[in-house]
C-alpha positions as CSV (number, residue, x, y, z in Angstrom):
1,M,164.5,100.1,89.7
2,P,165.2,100.0,85.9
3,K,168.4,101.2,84.5
4,L,166.9,102.8,81.5
5,V,163.2,103.9,81.2
6,S,162.8,105.5,77.1
7,E,159.5,106.2,75.5
8,L,159.8,105.2,71.8
9,A,158.1,108.1,69.3
10,Q,157.3,105.3,66.7
11,G,155.3,103.1,69.4
12,K,153.0,106.4,69.4
13,S,149.6,106.0,67.4
14,F,146.3,107.3,67.7
15,S,142.6,106.5,65.9
16,R,139.4,107.7,65.6
17,S,136.2,106.3,64.4
18,A,132.5,106.8,64.2
19,E,131.1,103.5,62.9
20,G,127.4,103.1,64.6
21,G,127.2,106.5,65.4
22,E,129.7,106.0,68.0
23,L,132.6,107.9,68.8
24,A,135.8,105.5,69.5
25,D,139.5,107.3,70.2
26,Q,142.1,105.4,70.9
27,A,145.7,105.8,71.6
28,T,148.8,103.9,72.2
29,R,151.7,104.8,74.4
30,T,155.3,102.6,73.8
31,W,158.1,102.3,76.4
32,K,162.1,100.4,76.6
33,I,163.1,99.6,79.2
34,L,166.4,98.7,80.3
35,L,166.5,96.2,83.6
36,N,169.6,95.7,86.0
37,T,169.4,91.6,85.7
38,P,167.1,89.5,84.1
39,N,164.9,88.8,86.9
40,E,164.4,92.4,88.2
41,S,161.2,93.0,89.3
42,F,159.4,96.3,88.6
43,I,156.0,97.9,89.0
44,I,154.8,98.9,85.2
45,S,152.9,102.0,86.4
46,D,155.7,103.8,88.7
47,V,158.4,103.1,85.9
48,V,156.4,105.0,83.3
49,G,154.2,107.2,85.2
50,V,151.3,106.0,84.2
51,N,148.4,104.6,85.8
52,I,145.1,102.5,84.9
53,G,142.8,106.0,84.4
54,D,144.8,108.4,83.6
55,P,144.4,110.8,80.7
56,L,146.3,111.0,77.9
57,G,146.8,114.5,78.0
58,S,144.9,117.7,78.3
59,A,144.1,118.5,74.0
60,N,142.4,114.3,74.3
61,P,141.9,113.3,77.8
62,I,141.1,109.7,76.9
63,P,141.9,107.0,79.8
64,C,144.4,104.6,80.1
65,V,142.8,101.1,80.2
66,S,145.7,98.9,80.3
67,L,149.2,98.2,80.6
68,E,151.6,95.3,78.6
69,A,155.0,94.6,79.3
70,R,156.9,91.6,77.4
71,A,160.6,90.9,76.2
72,D,161.3,92.5,73.5
73,G,163.1,89.7,71.3
74,E,165.6,87.6,72.6
75,S,166.7,90.2,75.0
76,R,166.8,89.1,79.0
77,L,167.5,92.8,79.7
78,V,164.9,94.9,77.5
79,R,161.0,94.9,78.3
80,I,158.9,96.4,76.0
81,V,155.7,98.5,77.8
82,T,152.7,99.3,76.2
83,A,149.8,101.6,77.3
84,Q,146.6,101.5,75.5
85,Y,144.3,104.4,75.7
86,R,140.2,104.3,74.7
87,S,137.4,106.6,75.0
88,T,134.2,105.6,77.3
89,A,130.7,105.4,76.9
90,G,129.2,107.4,79.2
91,V,126.9,110.7,79.8
92,G,128.2,113.8,80.6
93,S,131.0,115.7,79.5
94,T,134.0,114.1,81.2
95,D,135.1,110.8,80.1
96,P,134.4,108.2,82.7
97,G,136.9,106.1,82.4
98,T,139.0,109.2,83.8
99,L,136.6,108.9,87.3
100,S,137.0,106.5,90.1
101,P,134.5,103.6,90.5
102,L,133.3,105.6,93.7
103,S,132.7,108.3,92.7
104,R,131.7,107.3,88.4
105,P,128.3,107.9,87.0
106,A,126.1,105.5,86.3
107,T,125.1,104.0,83.0
108,Y,121.8,103.8,82.1
109,S,119.7,102.4,79.1
110,M,115.8,102.7,78.1
111,S,113.0,100.2,76.1
112,T,109.4,100.6,75.8
113,S,107.2,97.8,75.1
114,L,103.4,97.9,75.2
115,T,100.9,96.1,78.0
116,E,97.4,95.2,78.3
117,I,95.4,97.2,80.7
118,A,91.6,97.4,81.7
119,C,90.3,100.5,80.8
120,W,86.9,102.2,82.6
121,G,86.5,105.4,79.9
122,G,87.2,107.1,76.7
123,S,86.5,109.9,74.9
124,V,83.7,109.0,71.4
125,V,84.3,110.0,67.7
126,T,82.1,112.3,66.1
127,G,83.1,112.5,62.8
128,N,87.3,112.1,63.0
129,A,87.0,114.0,66.2
130,S,87.7,113.0,69.8
131,G,85.2,114.2,72.4
132,V,85.5,114.7,76.0
133,W,87.1,111.5,78.0
134,S,84.5,110.4,80.2
135,P,83.6,106.9,81.9
136,A,82.3,104.2,79.6
137,I,78.2,103.6,80.2
138,N,75.8,103.1,78.0
139,P,72.2,105.1,78.1
140,A,70.8,103.1,80.6
141,G,73.4,104.5,82.8
142,D,74.8,100.6,83.0
143,I,78.9,100.8,82.6
144,V,80.4,99.1,80.2
145,D,83.2,96.6,81.6
146,G,85.5,94.4,79.7
147,I,87.6,97.2,78.1
148,T,91.5,97.1,77.6
149,R,93.6,98.9,75.7
150,L,97.7,99.1,75.2
151,E,99.7,101.2,77.1
152,P,103.6,102.1,77.2
153,V,105.8,101.2,79.5
154,V,109.1,102.4,79.8
155,T,112.0,100.4,81.4
156,I,115.0,102.3,82.7
157,N,118.1,99.6,83.8
158,I,120.6,101.9,85.9
159,E,123.8,100.4,86.4
160,Q,126.7,101.9,88.6
161,Y,129.8,100.0,90.4
162,S,129.3,100.2,94.5
163,Q,131.1,98.8,97.5
164,G,128.2,96.8,98.4
165,D,125.2,94.6,96.4
166,M,122.5,96.9,97.8
167,S,120.9,94.3,99.6
168,Q,119.5,96.6,102.3
169,M,117.5,98.0,99.1
170,L,116.0,94.5,97.9
171,G,112.8,95.4,100.3
172,Y,111.8,98.7,98.1
173,C,111.0,96.4,94.9
174,G,107.3,96.7,94.1
175,M,107.5,100.8,95.5
176,V,106.4,103.0,93.5
177,N,107.4,106.7,94.0
178,S,105.2,109.2,95.6
179,D,107.2,112.3,94.5
180,S,106.5,113.8,91.5
181,F,110.8,114.0,90.2
182,V,112.3,114.5,87.5
183,F,114.9,111.8,85.7
184,S,117.0,113.9,83.1
185,G,114.6,115.4,80.8
186,L,111.6,113.2,81.6
187,T,109.2,114.6,84.5
188,I,107.8,111.4,86.1
189,G,104.4,111.7,88.0
190,T,103.2,110.4,90.8
191,H,102.8,106.8,91.3
192,C,104.0,106.3,88.0
193,C,107.3,105.0,88.5
194,M,107.9,101.5,90.2
195,L,111.1,99.8,91.0
196,Q,111.3,96.7,89.8
197,S,114.5,94.9,90.2
198,I,117.8,95.1,91.6
199,S,120.6,92.8,90.5
200,S,124.3,93.0,91.5
201,Q,127.0,91.1,90.0
202,S,130.6,91.5,92.1
203,V,133.0,92.7,89.8
204,V,137.2,93.7,90.4
205,E,139.1,96.5,88.8
206,T,141.9,98.8,89.1
207,F,142.4,102.4,89.2
208,G,145.4,104.6,89.6
209,N,147.9,102.7,92.1
210,S,144.0,100.7,94.0
211,T,142.0,97.5,93.4
212,F,138.0,97.8,93.7
213,R,136.5,94.8,94.5
214,G,132.7,95.5,94.7
215,F,129.7,95.5,92.6
216,K,128.0,95.8,89.6
217,V,125.0,96.9,90.4
218,T,121.9,97.4,88.4
219,F,118.7,98.8,89.0
220,G,115.0,98.3,86.7
221,F,112.4,100.5,86.6
222,A,109.2,100.5,85.3
223,V,107.1,104.0,83.9
224,R,104.0,103.8,82.8
225,A,101.6,107.5,82.7
226,H,98.4,105.7,82.8
227,W,96.3,108.3,81.7
228,T,92.3,107.8,82.3
229,V,89.2,109.4,83.4
230,T,88.6,109.3,87.7
231,R,86.5,111.5,89.6
232,S,89.2,114.0,89.5
233,G,89.5,114.5,85.6
234,Y,91.6,113.3,82.6
235,E,95.2,112.4,84.9
236,A,98.0,110.2,85.1
237,I,97.7,107.2,87.8
238,G,100.2,105.5,87.1
239,W,100.2,102.0,88.7
240,D,97.1,103.0,90.3
241,I,94.2,101.5,89.6
242,A,90.7,103.1,88.2
243,V,88.0,101.5,90.2
244,P,84.6,102.4,89.4
245,L,82.4,103.1,92.5
246,C,79.6,100.6,91.6
247,G,77.9,97.9,93.4
248,R,74.8,95.2,92.9
249,N,73.5,96.9,96.7
250,I,73.4,100.0,97.7
251,I,72.3,102.2,100.8
252,N,68.5,102.5,100.7
253,S,68.0,106.5,101.2
254,Q,67.1,109.4,99.4
255,G,69.3,112.4,98.7
256,S,70.8,114.3,96.2
257,D,71.8,113.0,92.6
258,V,70.2,109.8,94.1
259,D,68.5,107.4,91.6
260,A,65.1,106.9,92.9
261,D,64.1,104.4,90.9
262,T,66.9,102.0,92.4
263,L,65.9,102.7,95.6
264,M,63.6,99.3,97.2
265,Y,60.0,100.6,98.4
266,E,57.9,98.3,101.0
267,T,55.6,96.2,98.1
268,K,52.2,94.7,98.2
269,E,51.2,91.5,96.0
270,G,54.1,92.1,94.3
271,K,53.1,96.1,93.6
272,V,55.0,99.0,95.2
273,T,52.7,100.1,97.8
274,A,51.6,103.9,97.9
275,P,52.6,106.4,99.5
276,L,56.2,104.8,98.3
277,T,57.9,103.6,101.2
278,L,61.6,102.5,101.9
279,V,62.2,99.2,103.2
280,K,64.5,100.2,105.6
281,P,65.7,103.6,105.5
282,G,69.5,103.6,105.7
283,S,69.8,100.0,105.7
284,R,71.7,97.9,102.7
285,C,69.4,96.5,100.2
286,P,69.6,95.1,97.2
287,A,69.7,97.4,94.0
288,Q,66.7,97.3,92.3
289,V,64.9,98.1,88.7
290,T,61.5,99.6,88.5
291,L,59.2,98.8,85.8
292,A,55.7,98.3,85.3
293,A,53.3,95.4,86.2
294,G,51.0,94.0,84.3
295,D,47.5,95.0,86.0
296,G,48.3,99.0,86.4
297,G,51.0,99.9,89.0
298,W,54.8,99.7,89.5
299,A,56.6,96.6,90.4
300,Q,60.1,95.9,91.7
301,V,63.1,93.4,90.7
302,R,66.8,93.2,91.7
303,A,69.4,94.5,89.6
304,A,71.0,91.8,87.5
305,D,74.0,94.5,86.9
306,P,76.1,96.6,89.4
307,V,75.0,100.0,89.1
308,P,76.6,103.5,89.9
309,L,77.0,104.6,93.3
310,N,77.6,107.6,95.4
311,D,80.1,107.6,98.2
312,D,77.5,107.2,101.1
313,G,76.7,103.6,98.9
314,T,73.2,105.6,97.8
315,P,72.2,104.8,93.8
316,R,73.8,107.4,92.0
317,S,71.7,109.8,89.5
318,R,71.9,108.9,85.7
319,G,72.1,112.8,85.4
320,A,74.9,113.6,87.7
321,T,78.0,115.1,86.9
322,P,79.5,112.5,86.1
323,P,77.4,109.9,85.8
324,V,79.6,107.5,87.1
325,L,82.6,107.9,90.0
326,I,85.7,106.2,89.4
327,N,87.8,106.0,91.9
328,R,92.1,106.2,92.0
329,I,93.3,103.8,94.3
330,C,97.0,103.4,94.8
331,I,97.8,99.2,95.3
332,Q,101.3,99.4,95.8
333,P,103.3,100.7,98.7
334,E,105.0,103.9,98.3
335,M,108.5,105.7,98.6
336,A,110.2,109.0,97.9
337,F,112.5,108.6,94.8
338,G,114.1,111.4,94.7
339,S,115.5,113.7,91.5
340,N,117.3,111.0,89.5
341,F,116.6,108.4,91.9
342,A,119.0,110.3,94.8
343,S,116.8,107.6,97.2
344,F,118.6,104.8,95.6
345,G,121.8,106.5,95.4
346,I,122.1,106.9,92.2
347,R,125.2,108.9,91.1
348,W,124.2,111.2,88.4
349,F,126.4,113.1,86.4
350,A,127.7,116.9,86.5
């Protein structure tokens, strides 16, 4: 144990800056230590009573981030110890630097970009006023495809210390949330958030009298709302896809909301026979287009484009509401994410 330990008043300093909109407090404390012998060894934190992570004081609890000992000039028995204190960026009322890595809250960043996605509906604008969102069809009842739109995607990167590399969670990449949950102040709907990536990097740091060897783990999440029209109305489907219920083949059967002109009837010499008789009722047949024959009567030709269908496969009437059924289909595996991504072991600030 050194012979003498004395804190130097002239070695104290404090500064505060707010450059770039960031508040930063810095402080310095200095001690003079007199050794018993020139080669005497000592533990800095034990001698001065300060460890990494200790707060400066109750009035300004910024944490100690470094301890340094150096010789005082040419003296062989005197050492100068300097402790540096600095505020740490983070979330919450407590400076993260005063907390152990095992309990320190995660930090996060967010960014937004645009991506092009398929679009099966929209609202007709008349006189600068937008109408109700509805499926994109033309007056003849044909589905208008090939429409795309720009959709914002929010990328959330969450970083925290972990004793393990979180490799056990790599299999969850690509999964979407099965539950609606809240992250910070954002409410995220079902299937609107996807675990995009997990990365880890080995780190070592000291806190108190302990050395922590572990990993800096970063979780990447992608959030998109993807508001669109489906058979349930106008809703946010997230990473699901909207699929119009249509096809070039139909179930040849009559019923409610069925377009009779699209059904396949028996013909003779290229004309539809009377009375109308379905070809193989209830069977799978090509969708038809009925048109007038040149010498009277009616003829049918195979439809060139997919036609809207009902749930039972029959051709949907153009007068039905809605005229096209658009299903919401989940194409990614799902799991419960939990509030503030609790299912991934994220430590959130109090």
